C-alpha angles and dihedrals in degrees: 000000000000121000107243117214113244126218089267095230109179112231097171128048136180109258116273095246091066106102110240100173102087097094129091132207114272114248091219093065119063096171121068118222118262120249093235118082097196123111107266115199094186088072092058097087102103118111089217090050094050088049090056092048090051090050097047092043092057090055112013107185131140091247095051089046092051089051094050091045091052092050094047109094096184109087096207094051088051090053093046090048089051092050090042089057094049090059094055117104119242088020125119123184110234129205090263091059089047093045092053092046091048090048095053091046093049094045087053093052098247099137100161094056091038092057087048091059092044091054092047092053093050090048091051086052091222116194116256089018088134093059091042093053091045088051092046091055092050092049092051093047094049089050092047092244090138096159090058091048088053093054092049089048089053093049088045094047091050090057129078090261115085117205117233118258091252090068090053090049095047092052093045091048093052091047091052093044088049092047092235121175114292088235088065091054093046089048092058091044090051090049092054090050089049090055092055093247118146109225117238128215089274092057096047089046090060091046090052091050093048091052093050092049089051091051092247092134096155091048090051092049088050092051090047094054089048096055095101092048086059092052095255134119121207119255133202089274092053091054092046093054092046095048098044090040094054094046091049090056093046098254099125100150087060091047091055090051089053089052092053090050089053090054094048088051089058093227115163112230120226131219093267089055094051094045091053102038106036092061090046092059093040091053088053090054088242092146092167095057093038092056090043091058096038091055089050089055094050094047094049126072091258113124119250109272122215096210090051092049093048094049094046093051090046092053093045090052092047085056090046089238088144100161090061092039089053092046090054094044091056091046089053093053092045089053090057094250107137114217117233125231094268091055094055090044090054092050093049093046093046090051093047091051089051089049092241092135095151092060090046091054091047091053089054094049099043092050092046090236115187096176109129093206092058093051092045090056089054093042089051090051092051091052096043088051093053092245094129095155091062092041093052092048091049089049091052089052094050089048092054092048088048094237101124122110135179091285092057089057091045092055094058092042090050088051095057093042094053088049090051096246101126094160089064092046090052089053090058091044090057088049089049093054091047090051086057099253115134119222115246139186093290091054092052094043090056091050092048088049090052093050089051089052087052095045093243096143096165091051088051093049089051092054092045091055085056090050091050089051090056093046087237126145133218126246117254096258097048090044092054094046094047093053091045090049093049092049094049089051095051096252097131098148090052094049089051091053091050089051089049092052096046094046090053088058092052095252118146121218120224108266094237091053096047090049088055089050093046088048095053092044092052092044087055089056097251096119092144090059088047088058088053093053092048090059089049089054094052093058091051086061094247122150112224122215128240087250091061095054089042093058091052093043088052092048093050091046093052091049096048097243096146095164094053090043092057092043091055091048087054090051090053090056092048096051092045100249106155117219113250126197093276094053090050090051094050092047091048095051089045092055088045094054090051090048091236093153097171091052089047092056091047095050091046094053091046091051092053092047087059090054093250124130125196122242118260094259093055095043090053092051090047095049092047091056090050091047092053090057095038092243102122090111087070093075095044091113090056099041090091090059088058099057093104095052101039117113131185094275093052093044091053092050093049094047092045095046097043091049093051089047092055099254094123100155093051088049093050089049090054090047091057090050092047091054092043089058091051095250120147117227115236126237095278096049092041089053090052091047096050094042092052091051093050096047091054092052092048090050090051090054093049092247123117122175114198090215097049091124093076096043099086104088094193091056093047090050093050091047091049093047101041102023129231117301 
């Protein structure tokens, strides 16, 4: 009796959280499967379709049906052929006919209908369905139809047949490589557990990799620590996943611990491990670990690896360990491993930084290098070291060999400009143009720098106008020199315009140059403009110095803009700019001018706690404020910390104020210190001193005059002549 095709109603579904959006429509099927699964005679109107029916009808057999289905490009026709066959007497669908139909549906992206056919095949218990389902999973995985493979796995695992662990591993591996959602990987793992299969180390490696990819680092570490409890021992692939995953998530210390565990386990790394891990530690500038692994690779039977050599040489060059770098470089060439351009560049740059220019030149000549950028690196080193004779000789050689470019000319032009010899630079500029090389922003930046060095501000401004017309930018050195030159020549507005233009282009100015610009702008009374420039500097990524903030704070204080003053202080705290002694002095003077005596005392004490002391001018201003409010006694505990910076003026203020506030013993002690340092008391302090002595003498002689304070003629004369303080 024939197996009749059911309505394929899906009673079981994969849970909703499993991603099913990974598939794409097959290019071989232009028509989508209709939602109905019933036989539709209205669709049997194709001549080709009728011919296929006739062919199958003459010899209806599963093999012939599979052949016809395989050769039918139209998906709807294939479905109707399959349904037509199911209605024929003495015909039973086999696992092979189901497999062909399921494959066509899956490749077309019709996962719902595809799962229905899978379920129907399992329900009909077709012989060989296990092999067909395994073949379907393999086909879908190889064609990157992972959502379809997940559906087949679910149906297969829901039947009495349990897939082997290799099927789960293959699907997990494909999901990991394709960077699928972690939920899909977890679904496969749960299906494996549900099937009662014990995961092996390959399974757990895929799980670890998926956990790292999804950012679940702690969960990955937990799984790694529990490997032995699951009956698995880590292999070299496990260590590679753990080390690279931890480094990628900025947990370098833990990655080094994993490396040490690998060493203790005695596991021999393979070439894949070395190729992956050595560059990782070299990129972290961990030369010690990189060398350790590299020596292990050389001592093992693993073939020399180009990537590992490249990374190791680069790391050695960055640490300027050039002897070792050159040794590896020669080993590399002797092993028939051709260094790439970057390795040559690292070696040449390292030798140049180490001032081993002759060796660098020998490497270029011995290896018959024609690369312009490598020669330019050496040419620039000759010029920067002041060895122009060798540099010019090399340039002439390059010119004869036709390996110069605009950068080569710019190096020489820059050399003359930095030396203040613009005329010579212009000569080379003419030769550059004659040689058909067009001057660029680097050329004009160099010339502008040269004019600044010579003090030719107007020529520099003219060049900058041309640079703006080309929408070019200056290099950082020329930019800083230009701004400083303009500021020194009093061209503050022009300097601000240059800053505006370069900031709009996203170029940051050197902090010291910007500080000078802000200082000049504030000194000219345009503190609000300075604040706007500070905001622009922030968005270019520039870090402002304390001196920059202090210039603006001073300008705000002098202009009485208390609100903006406090806002700028808050901004300094937010960006992490610590207050220096000048900041505190400006803050103290501002609080003093506002007569905020309590704030003055707080700022003063905070300043002393941080080991900073105000200058004498600020201290005198601060003490005068406290003296007017009779509050000098509030800083008595801190006075001992000021002994080194007190001068005659501040001593007099302290003594006079403390005496008036009733702290006579402290005033007397300070007077003794003042006299020991050779300072002369002023009129007020002298009057207090003389009055005190006279009062003591009269009390001793049993005579007290209530008006004694005006009896000292010397004090009266001093007070009349100098005034009270």
